[in-house]
N, C-alpha and C positions, 0 to 999 in steps of 0.2 A: 274471620270474625265479622266481617261486614255482611255476609250473606244471611245472618240471623235476622237482619232488619228488612228482609225482602217484603214481607207483608205482616209480620207481627200479629198473628191471630192466636187465640188461646186454645184452639183445638187443632188436631192434626188435619191436614188438607185431604179432601176427598179427591178421588181420581178425576182428572179433567182431560179434555182434549189437548193435543200438543200446542195449539195456538195460545192457550192460557197458561202454559207451563211457567212462563217468566213471572207470573203473578202468584205462584204458589206460596203458602206459608212456610216459614223456616222453623216452625215449632215442631215439625215432625219430619224426620229424614225419609225422603222418598227414594227408594232404590229401584223403582220401576224404570224400564226403558223410557227415555225422554221422548224419542220419536221413533216412528215405524219407518221402514225402508222407503215406503211409498210416499211418506210425508214430505220429503225434500230430495231433490235430485243432486246431491253433492257429488255422486259418483261421476257425473258428466261435467262437472265444473272444473275449470283449471285453477291452479293455485293463484294466478293473477286475478281471476274473477272473484275468488273467495276473499282475497285481501282487500278488494274494493268493497265487497259486501260487509265484511267484518273488520273494517279498518280500525275500529277502536281497540282491537285486541292484537293487532299485528306488531311484531317486534321487527325493528329496522336496524339493529346493531350488527356488528361484524360476525356475531356468533350464529346468526340465522334465526328463523322462526321458533325452533325448538331447542336452540343452543347446540346444534350439531352440524352447523354449516362448515364449509371449507374456509379455513382461516388464512389470512394473509401471512406472509413470511414474518413480519414483525411480531405478530401475535403468537406465532408458533415459538418464537424465542422468549417472549415475555412471560407466557403462561407457565411453562415448566420452571422458569427461574423463580417466579413468585410462589409456586407450589412448594419449593424446597427451602425458601428463605422467609417469605412474608407470612404465608398461611400458618405454619406451626406457631409462630409468635402470636398471631392474632387469635388463634384458637385457644391457646393457653391463657392469654390475658382475658379473653372474653368469658371463658368458663370460670376463671377466678373471680371476676366481677359478679357473675351470676350467683355463684356459691356464697360469696361474701354478703351480697344483698339478701339472699335467702336466710342466712344466719341472723342478720339484723332483724328481718321480719319475724323470724322464729323467737328471738329474744323479746321483741316488743309485744308479741302476742301471748307470751307465757302468762298463765293464770288469768287470761282474758277470754271471755266467751264471745263468739262472733254475733253480730246483729243478725237476727233471723226474720225473714218476711216470707211466709208461705214456704216455698221450696228454695228460696234464695238465702244465702248467708254471706256476710262480708265483715271485714274489719275496718271499712272505710268510715264508719260512724263513730270510731273511737275518738276520744278527746284527750287533750293534755299533751305531755311530752312524748308519749308513745306515737301518737298520730303525727306529730311534728317531725320526729326522727324518721318515720317510715316515708313521709312525703319528701323531705329534704334529701335523704339518702337515695330514694327512688329516682328523683329527678337527676341527681348527680350521676348515679349508676347508668341511667339510660343515655345520658350524654356521653359518658365514657364508652359505652357500647357502640354508639354511633361513630365515635372517634376510632374505635377498633376496626369498624367496617370501612374506614377511609374517609369519613365525613369530618375532616379536620376543622372546617368552618362552615357555617350555615348562613346563607344570605336571607335575612328576614326583613320584610317590608310591612309597615303598618300604614294602611290607607287612611286618608282624612275622613272623618265621620260624615261629611256632606256627601261623599261619593256613595256610601252604602245607603244613605237615607234618600237617595234619588230614586223614587218609586217608579216601577214599570207601568205600562199602559193601563193595567187593571187597578191601580191604586190611586186614590184621591190625593192631589198635591197638598191641599190644605191640611189634611189629616196627617200626611207625612211630616209637615212642618211642626205640628203639635207634638208628634212623637219624638222628633229630634230635640225639642225643647224640654221634654219630660221623659228622659230615657228610663226604661225599666231594667230591673235586675236580670242578668243573664240566666237563661234556663239550660242551654246546651250548646256544645260546639259541634258544628257540622263541617265535614271535610270531604273533598274528592279522595278517591282511594286508588293508589298506584302500586303499593308494595306493603309487605309486612313491616318495612322500615317506618312507615307512617306511624305505627303504634309507638315505636321507640321515640320518635320525635315528639309526639303529643305527650308521652310520659315525661319527657325531659322538660317540656314547656309548661304544662299545667297539671300533670298527674291526674287525669280524669278517669272515670269508670267507662268500661266498654261493654259490649254485648259479646258473649263467648259461649261456646258449646259447654254443656255441663261436664263433659269429659275432661275439659281443661282443668277444672277444680281438683281432679284426682292425679294430675301429672306430677312427677317429682320436681321439686324446686319451683317450677312455674305455677303449680296449683296454689300454694300459699301466697305467692306474689299476686296472683289474680284476685284472691280474696282481699288482700290488702288494698288493691286498686278499687274494690267494690264492684267487680264485674257482675253484670246481670246475666245469669246462665240460662241457656235454652235447654229446657228439660224435655227432650224430644220423646223419651219413652213414657213420660207421665201422662196419664189420662184422668187424673183425679179431678173431681168436680170443683174442688175448692182452689184449684190452681188458676190464678188470674191471667196467666199467659204473659208472654214477653211484652206485648203492647201495654197491658195494664201496669206491669212493674216499671217499665221504662217511662211511661207517662207520669206515674207517681214520683219517680226519681227526678224527672225534669221539673215537675211542679215544686218538689221539695227544694231543689237548688235555686229555683226562681224566687221562692219565698224566704229561704234561709241562706244567708251568705256563707255560713260555715259548713253547709251540707256538701257532699262530694258532687262534682259536676259530671254530667254525662257527655261522652264523646261518641258521635255516631257517624257512620259512613252511609248516607242515604242512597247511594247508587246500588248497593247490594252486592257488588263485586269489583274487582280491580280492572283498570284499563291500562293502556300503554302510556298514559299521562298527557296525551294530546286531546283527548275527548272527555266529555262529561255525559253520563247516561241519565235516563229519567230517574227522578228521586222517588223513593218510597216515602210514605207519609208518617212513618213511625216517630220521627224526630219532631214532628209538627203538630201532633195530636194534642199536646198539652197547651198549645196556643201561647207559649211563652217565647220571649225573644231568644234568638240564636246568634252565635258568632260564627260566620263563615270563614273557612281557612282553605287556601288553595296551595297545593303542593306540586312542585315540579322537580324533575331530576335530570338536569342537563348532562349529556354524556357524549363521548367520542367513540369508545370501544364497546363497553358492555352497558346495557341499559338496566338500571336497578328495578324497572317495572317487572312485577311478577305475573307474567302471562305466558301461556303456551310453553312452559319450561318447568321441569321437575324442581322440587324444593331443594334437594341436595345439590343438584347441578348449579342452581341459581346461587346458593350460598357459597359454593366453591369459587365460581367465577367472580362473585362480588368480593370475596376475600383476596382474590388474585389481582384485583384492580388496585393500583397503588393509591389513586386519589379518586374519590367520588364527590359529586356535587349535589347540593340540595338548595332549592329556592322556595321560600315560604312567604305567602302574602296573607296577612291578617286583615280582613275587612272589619269595619266597625260592627257593633251589635245591631242586628236587624230587628227592629221593632215592628211586628205585624199590625196591619190595619184591622179594623173590626171585620171587614169583608174577608180578610185572610184568616182571621181567627175563626170565623164561621165556616170556612172552607179550607181544610188542611191541604187539599190537593192544590188549590190555588196558591197557598202559602209556600208549599214545596216547589212548585213550578217557578214562582217569582224569585225565590232564593237561588234556584238553579240557573235561571237566566242571568241573574246578577253575577254569579260566580263565573259563568261562561264569558260574560262581557269583560269583567275585570281581570280574568286570568287568561284571556285569549284562548279559551278552550272551545273546541268544536262540539256542538250539541248533536248527539246521536240518539236514535230511538230504539236501538237494539238492546238486548238484555242478556241475562244469564243463559237462557235457552240457546241463543245464537252462539254464545261463547262455547258451549259444550259441543255444538255442531262443528265449529271451527277446529276445536281441539281434537275431536274425533277424526276429522279429515286429515289433520296434520300427522296423526299417529297411524295413518293407513287404514282407518276404518271407514272407507268411502261408501260402503254399502249401508252403513249405519244399522246393522241388525239389532244392536243394543247400545244406546248412548247413555251411559250411567254417569254418576257424579265422579269426576276424575279427581277433584280436590275440593275441600270445603274452604272457601275463601274467607 
């Protein structure tokens, strides 16, 4: 879901050289080879060298980089034990919760037309008891799903407002003091991205809207739930001239939330892809174009056996190993609302960079300058495609 915010343009991207691939728009799916064989010498690099170069995407748990490593004896005993005892229970309970919440959404949306905006549609702008039931049940169901995945408790920390209002070198100190005295209404929540579990947590905490592929709206069960969330869909196949693009829709939604406290709030992952949780990548500017205040959130997943980070491992294998883990841990740090200075409002890139630096400092995250292009290179090499004849999209993050 996060990759849709890579660059948020309203038109499909034109072919570019490999060096600019990480800046391509997410409004059009690009199935071209990402790099040519001669563009990078992965075939002569050792795994150790790649892990240093692509450190933000390296898995360091006992299951290995792609979840197929040689397991220690204890893990060989615990894994099959969990598969025959814990996994069936969790799958049945999880599916039951999903179906039950879908039925609640279906009942609440009966005889109600979705809000339509160009090629977008949602039920997040409903009012009254229907919206209240959808939100309350959605937050509760999401927390139950996290419980099913082994997150029995979540360690949440709320930082003091003075910490977040401590501006970085590019911000005027007096202006920062004025902003702390006169805080503005929140426009969006921005978070680092580690796993698909991030979405469940944010649904359980604030039930915001996300950016999703248009195909999500057509999925069984999940499609209606995404509309109740008020997701902004990426219509990759559309080329209509009246389509405002993801950037325009997201910016309008952020402005709406900023000006209207009852409007659904947007939740964005400005990195554009997932990391292993120890790093923070460069931010895209989509969340900051509205020039509205944002709420930074930092997610961490401490682990001993299996890392909940979704990187360099298939989705099915990841879900299985996660369900086999008896207990999972999550740490969440909520920073105060970040009110941009006038200089940051005039320069979204500066705004994004300053929020990123703040999150890096407060969350002890290492700043990395690599992006999605390097991630695909690393994944291709792990899967044995060292010559890189065609590096394509391995998964839509």
